C-alpha positions as CSV (number, residue, x, y, z in Angstrom):
1,M,143.9,84.6,38.6
2,T,140.6,83.2,37.5
3,M,140.0,82.0,34.0
4,N,137.0,83.3,32.0
5,L,135.1,80.0,31.5
6,Q,132.6,81.6,29.2
7,S,135.3,82.2,26.6
8,W,135.9,78.5,26.1
9,R,133.7,76.3,24.0
10,K,132.0,73.6,25.9
11,F,133.2,70.0,25.2
12,E,130.1,68.0,24.8
13,I,130.4,64.5,26.1
14,Q,129.5,62.0,23.4
15,A,127.7,58.9,24.3
16,Y,130.5,56.5,25.0
17,R,130.0,52.9,25.9
18,P,131.7,52.1,29.2
19,P,134.7,49.7,28.7
20,R,133.9,46.1,29.2
21,D,136.9,45.6,31.3
22,R,137.6,48.6,33.6
23,Q,140.8,47.0,35.0
24,A,142.2,46.7,31.4
25,L,141.4,50.4,30.9
26,R,143.3,51.3,34.2
27,K,146.4,49.4,32.8
28,T,146.5,51.5,29.6
29,H,144.9,54.9,30.6
30,I,145.0,57.5,33.4
31,P,141.9,59.3,34.6
32,F,141.7,63.1,34.8
33,G,138.8,65.0,36.2
34,G,137.6,68.5,35.7
35,S,135.6,70.8,33.5
36,A,136.2,69.9,29.8
37,F,136.1,72.3,26.8
38,K,137.2,72.1,23.2
39,Q,140.3,74.2,22.6
40,S,139.3,77.3,20.8
41,Q,141.9,77.3,18.0
42,D,142.2,73.5,17.5
43,S,139.1,71.3,17.7
44,K,141.3,68.2,17.9
45,K,142.4,69.2,21.5
46,V,140.5,69.3,24.8
47,I,141.1,71.7,27.7
48,L,140.4,70.2,31.2
49,I,140.3,72.6,34.2
50,P,140.5,70.5,37.4
51,D,139.2,73.2,39.8
52,P,137.4,75.8,37.7
53,Y,136.4,78.0,40.6
54,S,139.9,78.2,42.2
55,S,141.7,81.5,42.3
56,H,145.0,79.6,41.5
57,T,143.8,77.4,38.7
58,F,145.6,75.6,35.9
59,Y,144.5,73.5,33.0
60,Y,145.5,70.4,31.1
61,E,145.4,70.1,27.3
62,F,145.1,66.7,25.6
63,R,144.5,65.5,22.0
64,V,141.1,64.1,21.5
65,E,142.5,61.0,19.8
66,D,144.3,60.2,23.1
67,I,141.1,60.1,25.1
68,A,139.5,56.6,25.2
69,F,136.6,57.2,27.4
70,A,134.7,60.1,29.1
71,E,132.2,60.0,31.8
72,E,130.1,62.7,33.5
73,L,130.7,63.6,37.1
74,P,128.4,65.6,39.4
75,S,128.3,69.3,38.5
76,I,129.7,71.9,40.8
77,V,128.0,75.2,41.8
78,N,129.7,78.4,43.1
79,S,128.2,80.9,45.6
80,D,126.6,82.9,42.7
81,E,124.8,79.6,41.7
82,D,126.8,79.3,38.4
83,I,126.9,75.6,37.4
84,I,129.9,73.9,35.8
85,S,129.7,70.4,34.3
86,M,132.5,68.1,35.4
87,T,133.9,65.2,33.5
88,R,136.4,62.4,34.0
89,I,138.4,61.6,30.9
90,W,140.7,58.6,30.4
91,V,143.9,59.5,28.6
92,K,146.2,56.9,27.1
93,K,149.4,56.3,29.0
94,G,152.5,57.7,27.2
95,S,150.6,60.3,25.3
96,M,151.7,63.9,25.4
97,G,149.7,66.4,27.5
98,L,150.3,70.0,28.4
99,R,149.8,71.5,31.9
100,C,149.5,75.2,31.8
101,T,149.6,77.5,34.9
102,P,148.7,81.1,34.3
103,F,150.7,83.7,36.3
104,R,150.9,87.5,36.6
105,V,154.0,89.1,35.1
106,E,155.5,91.4,37.8
107,E,158.9,92.4,39.0
108,T,160.2,90.6,42.0
109,S,161.9,92.3,44.8
110,I,165.6,91.7,45.1
111,S,167.2,91.2,48.5
112,P,169.9,93.8,49.4
113,V,172.2,90.9,50.3
114,S,172.1,89.5,46.7
115,R,173.1,92.8,45.1
């Protein structure tokens, strides 16, 4: 299942100053990389899709207030030459995030032994 990336609003990276002490940032935050978008119903949340061109994709959702730093990564291009911007965000340790995995609802086959 692929996600329609055009339906998400792009999360524009603001001009952040790099942290003075990157080791201190590593002690208090965890980096996540992917394509970032603002959540469509709540502008205080960010959606991050780690592998946007995968057929088995998932996404993370974080609160903007839990993100201390964002940095641009190299963009990726698919075979149709569609370009997706990639970002690394640093999320505060201990904050609550959401990992969502889409799936297709279908009946599963039942083994004759289990009946």
